[in-house]
C-alpha positions in Angstrom: 0.0 0.0 0.0 2.8 2.4 0.8 4.2 1.9 -2.6 0.8 2.7 -4.2 0.5 5.8 -2.0 3.6 7.2 -3.7 1.6 7.2 -6.9 -2.0 8.0 -5.9 -3.6 9.7 -2.9 -5.3 6.9 -0.8 -5.9 9.0 2.3 -8.8 7.8 4.4 -9.5 4.8 2.1 -9.4 1.5 4.0 -7.6 -1.6 2.9 -10.9 -3.4 2.5 -12.3 -0.7 0.3 -9.3 -0.9 -2.0 -9.5 -4.6 -2.3 -13.3 -4.5 -3.0 -13.0 -1.8 -5.6 -10.1 -3.5 -7.5 -12.1 -6.7 -7.5 -15.1 -4.9 -8.9 -12.9 -3.5 -11.7 -11.9 -7.1 -12.7 -8.6 -7.0 -10.9 -9.2 -9.8 -8.4 -7.6 -9.3 -5.0 -7.2 -12.9 -3.7 -6.1 -11.7 -0.3 -4.5 -8.8 1.6 -2.5 -8.7 4.8 -1.5 -6.0 7.2 2.1 -6.9 8.1 2.1 -4.9 11.3 0.3 -7.7 13.1 3.0 -10.2 12.2 5.5 -8.4 14.4 3.3 -7.4 17.3 5.4 -7.6 20.5 8.8 -7.1 18.7 10.9 -3.9 19.2 14.3 -2.6 18.4 16.7 -3.0 21.4 20.3 -2.3 22.1 22.6 -4.8 23.8 24.2 -3.1 26.9 26.1 -6.1 28.3 27.1 -9.6 27.3 28.3 -12.0 29.9 28.7 -15.8 30.2 25.8 -17.9 31.3 26.9 -19.4 34.7 25.6 -22.9 33.7 26.2 -23.1 30.0 29.3 -22.5 28.0 27.6 -21.7 24.7 25.0 -19.3 26.1 25.3 -15.6 26.8 23.5 -13.6 29.4 22.6 -10.2 27.9 21.2 -7.0 29.3 19.1 -5.4 26.6 17.5 -1.9 26.6 14.2 -2.0 24.8 13.4 1.7 25.4 13.3 2.8 29.0 13.3 -0.8 30.3 16.2 -3.3 30.7 15.5 -6.9 30.0 17.7 -9.9 30.9 17.8 -12.2 27.9 19.7 -15.4 27.3 21.1 -15.7 23.8 22.9 -18.6 22.1 24.1 -16.7 19.0 27.8 -16.5 18.5 27.7 -13.0 17.1 26.0 -11.2 19.9 28.0 -8.2 21.3 27.5 -5.1 23.4 26.5 -2.0 21.5 24.5 -3.8 18.8 21.0 -2.7 17.8 18.9 -5.9 17.5 15.3 -7.2 17.1 13.9 -8.2 20.4 10.8 -10.4 20.9 9.0 -9.7 24.2 7.0 -12.1 26.3 3.8 -13.0 24.5 5.1 -12.3 21.0 4.6 -14.9 18.3 7.9 -15.8 16.7 7.1 -16.4 13.0 9.6 -19.2 12.4 11.1 -21.8 14.8 14.5 -22.5 13.2 15.0 -25.5 15.5 11.7 -27.1 14.3 11.9 -29.1 11.0 8.5 -27.6 10.0 9.4 -24.1 11.2 6.2 -23.6 13.0 5.6 -20.3 14.9 5.9 -20.3 18.6 4.9 -17.9 21.4 7.5 -16.5 23.7 7.0 -17.1 27.4 9.1 -16.2 30.4 11.3 -19.3 31.0 14.3 -20.4 32.9 17.2 -21.7 30.8 19.7 -23.7 32.7 18.5 -22.1 35.9 18.5 -18.5 34.7 15.4 -16.6 33.8 15.1 -15.1 30.3 12.7 -12.2 29.6 12.6 -12.3 25.8 14.5 -13.3 22.7 17.0 -11.7 20.4 16.1 -13.0 17.0 17.8 -14.1 13.8 16.4 -13.1 10.3 15.3 -16.7 9.9 13.3 -16.6 13.0 11.6 -13.4 11.9 10.8 -14.9 8.5 13.1 -12.3 6.8 15.8 -14.5 5.4 17.6 -17.8 5.5 20.5 -16.9 7.8 20.4 -19.1 11.0 24.1 -18.5 11.9 23.4 -15.6 14.3 21.2 -12.8 15.4 20.1 -10.0 13.1 22.0 -6.8 13.6 20.5 -3.4 12.6 22.2 -0.2 11.6 23.5 2.0 14.4 20.9 4.7 13.5 18.0 2.4 14.6 16.0 4.0 17.4 15.7 1.9 20.6 12.1 1.1 21.4 10.8 1.4 17.8 8.2 -1.2 17.0 9.9 -3.7 14.7 7.3 -3.5 11.9 7.8 0.3 11.8 11.6 0.0 11.7 11.5 -2.6 8.9 9.0 -0.5 6.9 6.5 -3.3 7.3 3.7 -1.3 8.9 2.1 -1.8 5.5 -0.6 -3.8 3.7 0.3 -6.3 1.0 -2.3 -7.2 -1.7 -2.1 -10.5 -3.6 -3.7 -9.8 -7.0 -4.7 -12.2 -9.7 -4.7 -10.7 -13.2 -6.3 -12.0 -16.4 -4.0 -12.1 -19.5 -5.6 -9.0 -21.1 -4.6 -6.8 -18.1 -0.9 -6.5 -18.7 -1.2 -2.8 -18.0 -1.7 -3.7 -14.3 1.5 -5.7 -13.9 3.1 -2.9 -11.9 2.3 -0.6 -9.1 1.9 2.3 -11.6 -0.8 0.4 -13.4 -2.8 -0.4 -10.2 -2.4 3.2 -9.1 -4.0 4.4 -12.3 -7.0 2.2 -11.7 -7.4 3.4 -8.2 -7.0 7.0 -9.2 -10.0 6.6 -11.6 -12.0 4.4 -9.3 -11.8 6.8 -6.3 -11.5 10.0 -8.2 -8.2 10.7 -6.5 -5.3 12.6 -8.0 -2.5 10.5 -9.5 1.1 11.3 -8.7 3.1 9.8 -11.6 6.8 9.6 -11.2 8.8 12.3 -13.1 12.4 11.5 -13.6 14.8 14.5 -13.3 17.8 13.9 -15.4 21.2 15.6 -15.2 23.3 15.0 -18.2 27.0 15.7 -18.4 30.2 14.2 -19.8 30.8 12.5 -23.2 27.8 11.7 -25.4 26.3 8.2 -24.7 27.0 7.3 -28.3 30.7 7.1 -27.6 30.1 4.3 -25.1 27.1 2.4 -26.3 25.2 1.7 -29.6 21.7 0.5 -30.1 20.8 -1.3 -33.3 17.1 -2.2 -33.9 17.2 -5.4 -36.1 13.4 -5.7 -36.3 11.9 -2.2 -36.6 8.5 -3.5 -37.6 8.3 -5.2 -34.1 10.2 -2.6 -32.2 10.1 0.9 -33.8 12.0 2.6 -31.0 14.5 1.4 -28.4 16.3 3.8 -26.1 19.4 3.4 -24.0 21.2 5.6 -21.5 24.7 5.5 -20.1 25.2 6.0 -16.4 28.7 6.5 -15.1 30.3 6.4 -11.7 28.1 3.7 -10.2 29.4 1.8 -7.2 27.8 -1.6 -6.8 27.1 -2.4 -3.2 24.5 -3.3 -0.7 21.2 -1.5 -1.0 20.3 1.2 1.6 17.7 0.0 4.1 14.7 1.8 2.6 15.3 0.2 -0.8 16.0 -3.3 0.7 12.8 -3.1 2.7 10.8 -2.0 -0.4 11.8 -5.0 -2.6 11.7 -7.6 0.2 8.3 -6.9 1.5 6.8 -7.6 -1.9 8.5 -11.0 -2.1 11.7 -10.1 -4.0 15.2 -10.8 -2.8 17.5 -7.9 -2.3 20.6 -8.3 -4.6 22.5 -5.0 -4.6 21.8 -1.3 -5.1 21.7 -1.5 -8.9 19.5 -4.5 -9.3 17.2 -3.5 -6.5 16.8 0.1 -7.9 15.8 -1.4 -11.3 13.2 -3.6 -9.6 11.9 -0.7 -7.6 11.6 1.7 -10.5 10.2 -1.0 -12.7 7.3 -1.5 -10.4 
């Protein structure tokens, strides 16, 4: 929904109304899900101290600030360290994926004693949160993460995802831009199409690239642009979050940006 709202004003329109209107237009919404509920009871915390568990060599006893409150949490991850910003599941939260269960079933956090020491929550891996395959250690956030922030908000997942089924004749709706156009007309709301602002400098593109259209009857025009000075690397958080919450895997800043712009 947040992606759509960049392209059309959806203020005061409910998720249910959007789903119903699209379906009436012949764009069947098979389901929709507000992701915030999935991470209810999870917050951003910071690890203040890491000490050895008195009764277990491979476990650590951590003091974690969850925003005005300090929790004592036992952690078995080898990469846990003081100063880290981490996802913390509080008592009562439903962990989406149990990485120690062959079926990966969700489980609810309860206050428990582990080897005689009480644990008041859980520092989670990306696998346990259903955000990746990494089981080797806990998920570590950027230093700029604000302690106490609800996890869904930090991840940019305080959002609604629509699962849409299209008929073959609606190729125009195979993108967020296409769906936004439909919603703009259906609700009489102003569309906000993207307008690229280009800054051109340096040698002409023709010196670096050449386009030859071998079948002009099928493709009357093909354009190309040369972009210099690109450094390939990990995507920034906002871009990584955007592609992952719609089911794509983050690759790098160049690939992810192409996917984000293409949608």
